[in-house]
C-alpha positions as CSV (number, residue, x, y, z in Angstrom):
1,X,0.0,0.0,0.0
2,X,2.9,2.3,0.8
3,X,4.4,1.8,-2.6
4,X,1.1,2.6,-4.3
5,X,0.7,5.8,-2.2
6,X,4.3,6.9,-3.1
7,X,3.6,6.2,-6.8
8,X,0.4,8.4,-6.7
9,X,2.4,11.2,-5.0
10,X,5.1,10.9,-7.6
11,X,2.5,11.1,-10.4
12,X,1.0,14.3,-8.8
13,X,4.4,15.9,-8.6
14,X,5.2,15.1,-12.2
15,X,1.9,16.3,-13.3
16,X,2.4,19.5,-11.4
17,X,5.6,20.0,-13.2
18,X,4.0,19.4,-16.6
19,X,1.1,21.8,-15.8
20,X,3.6,24.4,-14.6
21,X,5.6,24.2,-17.8
22,X,2.4,24.5,-19.8
23,X,1.3,27.6,-17.9
24,X,4.8,29.2,-18.2
25,X,4.8,28.5,-21.9
26,X,1.4,30.0,-22.3
27,X,2.4,33.0,-20.3
28,X,5.4,33.6,-22.5
29,X,3.2,33.2,-25.6
30,X,0.7,35.7,-24.2
31,X,3.4,38.2,-23.2
32,X,4.8,38.1,-26.7
33,X,1.3,38.5,-28.2
34,X,0.6,41.6,-26.0
35,X,3.9,43.1,-26.9
36,X,3.3,42.5,-30.5
37,X,-0.1,44.1,-30.4
38,X,1.4,47.2,-28.7
39,X,3.9,47.4,-31.5
40,X,1.2,47.1,-34.2
41,X,2.4,43.6,-35.2
42,X,0.8,40.2,-35.1
43,X,1.9,36.9,-33.5
44,X,1.0,33.9,-35.6
45,X,1.5,31.6,-32.6
46,X,-1.3,33.2,-30.6
47,X,-3.7,32.9,-33.6
48,X,-3.0,29.2,-33.8
49,X,-4.9,28.6,-30.6
50,X,-8.4,27.3,-31.3
51,X,-10.0,25.8,-34.4
52,X,-13.1,24.0,-35.5
53,X,-14.9,21.7,-33.0
54,X,-18.3,20.4,-32.1
55,X,-19.5,19.6,-28.5
56,X,-22.8,19.1,-26.7
57,X,-24.6,21.8,-24.7
58,X,-26.1,21.1,-21.3
59,X,-29.6,21.0,-23.0
60,X,-28.4,18.2,-25.3
61,X,-28.2,20.4,-28.4
62,X,-25.1,20.6,-30.6
63,X,-22.6,23.5,-30.1
64,X,-20.4,24.4,-33.0
65,X,-17.3,26.6,-32.8
66,X,-18.7,28.5,-35.8
67,X,-21.0,30.2,-33.2
68,X,-17.9,32.0,-31.8
69,X,-17.1,33.8,-35.1
70,X,-17.4,37.5,-34.7
71,X,-17.8,37.3,-30.9
72,X,-15.2,37.8,-28.1
73,X,-15.2,34.7,-26.0
74,X,-14.0,33.3,-22.7
75,X,-13.0,29.6,-22.4
76,X,-12.4,27.6,-19.3
77,X,-11.7,23.9,-18.8
78,X,-13.0,22.0,-15.8
79,X,-15.4,19.4,-14.4
80,X,-18.5,19.2,-12.3
81,X,-16.9,17.2,-9.5
82,X,-14.1,19.8,-9.1
83,X,-14.1,20.7,-5.3
84,X,-12.8,24.2,-5.5
85,X,-11.2,26.0,-8.4
86,X,-13.9,25.3,-11.0
87,X,-17.0,26.4,-9.0
88,X,-15.0,29.4,-7.6
89,X,-13.9,30.5,-11.1
90,X,-17.4,30.1,-12.5
91,X,-18.9,32.1,-9.6
92,X,-16.3,34.9,-10.1
93,X,-17.1,35.0,-13.8
94,X,-20.8,35.2,-12.9
95,X,-20.1,38.2,-10.7
96,X,-18.0,39.9,-13.4
97,X,-20.7,39.5,-16.0
98,X,-23.3,40.9,-13.6
99,X,-21.1,43.8,-12.7
100,X,-20.1,44.7,-16.3
101,X,-23.6,44.4,-17.5
102,X,-24.8,45.2,-21.1
103,X,-21.3,45.5,-22.5
104,X,-21.0,41.7,-22.4
105,X,-24.0,41.2,-24.7
106,X,-21.9,39.8,-27.5
107,X,-19.5,37.9,-25.2
108,X,-19.6,34.1,-25.3
109,X,-18.5,32.2,-22.2
110,X,-17.7,28.5,-22.5
111,X,-17.1,26.0,-19.7
112,X,-15.7,22.8,-21.3
113,X,-15.7,19.6,-19.3
114,X,-12.6,17.5,-19.2
115,X,-14.5,14.7,-17.5
116,X,-16.9,13.4,-20.2
117,X,-17.2,10.0,-18.4
118,X,-19.3,11.6,-15.6
119,X,-20.3,15.0,-17.1
120,X,-23.4,14.1,-19.0
121,X,-25.6,16.9,-20.5
122,X,-28.1,16.3,-17.7
123,X,-25.4,16.7,-15.0
124,X,-24.0,19.7,-16.7
125,X,-27.4,21.3,-16.8
126,X,-27.9,20.8,-13.1
127,X,-24.4,22.1,-12.3
128,X,-24.6,25.2,-14.6
129,X,-27.9,26.3,-13.0
130,X,-25.9,27.7,-10.1
131,X,-24.1,30.2,-12.4
132,X,-24.9,32.9,-14.9
133,X,-27.1,31.5,-17.6
134,X,-24.9,33.1,-20.2
135,X,-22.1,30.6,-19.4
136,X,-22.5,27.7,-21.8
137,X,-21.6,24.3,-20.3
138,X,-20.2,21.9,-22.9
139,X,-19.4,18.2,-22.8
140,X,-18.9,15.5,-25.5
141,X,-17.3,12.2,-26.2
142,X,-13.7,11.6,-25.0
143,X,-12.5,12.1,-28.5
144,X,-14.3,15.4,-28.9
145,X,-12.9,16.7,-25.6
146,X,-9.4,15.5,-26.5
147,X,-9.6,17.5,-29.8
148,X,-10.7,20.7,-28.0
149,X,-8.0,20.3,-25.4
150,X,-5.4,19.9,-28.2
151,X,-6.7,22.9,-30.1
152,X,-6.3,25.1,-27.0
153,X,-3.2,23.4,-25.6
154,X,-5.1,22.5,-22.4
155,X,-3.8,19.7,-20.2
156,X,-5.9,17.3,-18.3
157,X,-5.5,13.9,-16.7
158,X,-7.5,11.4,-14.6
159,X,-6.0,10.9,-11.2
160,X,-7.2,7.7,-9.4
161,X,-8.2,7.9,-5.8
162,X,-8.8,5.3,-3.1
163,X,-12.0,3.3,-3.3
164,X,-12.0,3.4,-7.1
165,X,-13.0,7.0,-7.4
166,X,-11.0,9.6,-9.4
167,X,-10.4,13.3,-9.8
168,X,-9.0,15.4,-12.7
169,X,-5.9,17.5,-12.9
170,X,-6.4,20.2,-15.6
171,X,-5.3,23.5,-16.9
172,X,-7.0,26.1,-14.6
173,X,-6.2,29.2,-16.7
174,X,-9.2,31.1,-18.2
175,X,-8.5,32.1,-21.8
176,X,-9.8,35.4,-23.3
177,X,-10.2,35.7,-27.1
178,X,-11.2,38.6,-29.2
179,X,-13.8,38.6,-31.9
180,X,-11.2,37.5,-34.4
181,X,-10.3,34.4,-32.4
182,X,-6.9,35.8,-31.2
183,X,-5.8,35.3,-27.6
184,X,-5.9,38.6,-25.8
185,X,-5.4,37.7,-22.2
186,X,-5.9,35.2,-19.4
187,X,-7.5,35.1,-16.0
188,X,-5.8,33.5,-13.0
189,X,-7.2,32.4,-9.6
190,X,-4.1,34.3,-8.1
191,X,-5.4,37.7,-9.4
192,X,-7.7,39.9,-7.4
193,X,-11.2,40.5,-8.7
194,X,-10.6,44.1,-9.9
195,X,-7.8,42.9,-12.2
196,X,-9.9,40.1,-13.6
197,X,-12.8,42.3,-14.3
198,X,-10.6,45.0,-15.9
199,X,-9.4,42.3,-18.4
200,X,-12.9,41.3,-19.3
201,X,-13.9,45.0,-19.8
202,X,-11.0,45.4,-22.2
203,X,-12.0,42.3,-24.0
204,X,-15.6,43.6,-24.6
205,X,-14.5,47.2,-25.2
206,X,-16.0,48.6,-22.1
207,X,-14.2,51.9,-21.4
208,X,-15.8,52.5,-18.0
């Protein structure tokens, strides 16, 4: 048993290193993108994030990435059994949407499950009812989720727990894209609320 516990701890440490590397890499990419924008240039790498995909809404209807065209959008990966970061982040986004108000009318907000095994449309509908109705909960087949994760360079992994249960390690960064589909900024749980809200305001063009 001790060996199994040590192995699980090692896997968590290794996963943390992978996730940290991904976050650092994303931060570097984002920093370069913002610098390029200030200089009037473009960064092709930032534009390569995203692509065509199809998932399932919480109401069972199909969601196509084509619905994002011409709209700024926010994208967050998570799962309904997440104990802290996911519900906290969704609640914060709910508060920001309410605070900013009508300036977010064209904004799309997507919450993509990385746990399609448990996150059925029915469960997603129940879970998303606790947050702003403008936040679109999306799930799909494992293959569909894997494709979206690859398109947005999001990492996720199943972590077994005692008793046969499991949890998910996943990218906790919230991505902000403009109406052209270019990465503009990110939100982090480490930032204060005023900073996060200011980023969303810039994304939707709110000058207040």
